[in-house]
N, C-alpha and C positions, 0 to 999 in steps of 0.2 A: 764073682759078680753074676747076678741074676740076669737071665736072658729076657729082654724086652723086645719082642719082634713085631712084625707087621700085624699079626692077629691081635696082639695086645693093643696096638695103636688103633686098629679099626674098632675094637671093642670100646676103647675110651671115647673115640669119636662118636660112635653110634649111641653111646649112653648119654652124651652131653650136648650134641648139636641138634638143631632143628632140621628135619628132613621133610621135603614136600614131594608130592607125587607129580608126575608129568602133567596130569589133568589140572592140578592146582597151579602149576607153572604156566600152562597154556592160558589159564584164566587171567594171568598177569601180563600177557602180551599187550603192548600198547599203553600200559600203565606208566605214566611219567615218573612215578615214585619207585620204579623197579629197574634194576640193572641186571642183565644176565652176564655172568662172568665165566669165560671159557678157560679152564686151567689145564687144558691139554697142551701139548707142544704145538708150536706154530705150524709145523709141517703136517700135523694131523688136521688142523683146520683147513689148511690149503688143499690137502688131498681129499678130505671127506666132507668139507663144508662146515658151516657153523650155524648157530641160532642167529636169525636175522637181528642185527643191531647189537650183538653181544660184544663185550670188551674182552680182549685177550690178555690173560695174566698167567702165563705158564707157571705151573706149580713150583718149578725150580727157581723162579724169580719172584714169586708171590710176595714175600716179605719186603723185597726191594721196591715193588710196585705199590703195595698197599700202604706202607709207612710214609708219612709226610716228609720224613728225613731221608728216605731212600733215594738212591741215585736215579731210579727209573720211575719215580712216583707218578701215578695217574690221579689227577684231582678228583675223579669220580669217587675214589675211596675216602675222600674227606667229606663227602656229602652224607646226608641222613637218609639216603635211599635204602631200599630193601634189596639185598644182593642174593640172586639165585645163582648158586655156584654149580657148574656142571663139568663133567669130563666125558670119557667114552662110555662107561657103564655104571659109574657111581662111586667107585672106591677112592679115586684120587680126590674127587670133590668133597667127600666126607672128611678126609684128612685136611684138605685145604680150608674147609669151613671151620674145623677145629682150630687151625692156625689163625684164621681171621678172628675167631672168638677170643683166643688168647691175646691177640693184639688189640682187643677192645672193640672190634667190629661185631657186636652181638646181633646186628640186624642182617644176618646172613643165614641162608639155609642151603643145604645140599639137595640137588634134584635127584631123586631115586631113579635109577636106570640110565641116567646120563643121556648123551646125544643119541645113542642107539634107540632108546625108548622114545625120545623126542621125535626122531624121524619116523618110527613105526606108528606114532600117534598122529602123524601128518602136520607137525608143528612147522611154522615158517622157517625156512633156512635160506642161506646165501652161500654161493661158492666163493 
């Protein structure tokens, strides 16, 4: 059986998903048609803060939260909003965006650099 590891998964994600810069994401702050999605673990958001107004959807539960038939479904994922997906530094959000795309949510993009880049750029956060 051929090995298909995280590097292969990242290459697939980066080749197929949309990625936006932190500056592009900052330009979307306050846009009613945009939702920031935090795919980090809840403990990371609690200890490090999160993008102001973001929706938590830990990557380990993402499918259950995004799917309308999922046991933890969040209605925001049934909307036609644009989803800016972020994690700590950009890896998990790329994989999460690929998952969302495969689930039919093609109106999603991974934010390059993740929360670390957001904080460095002075983006609005909440504890």
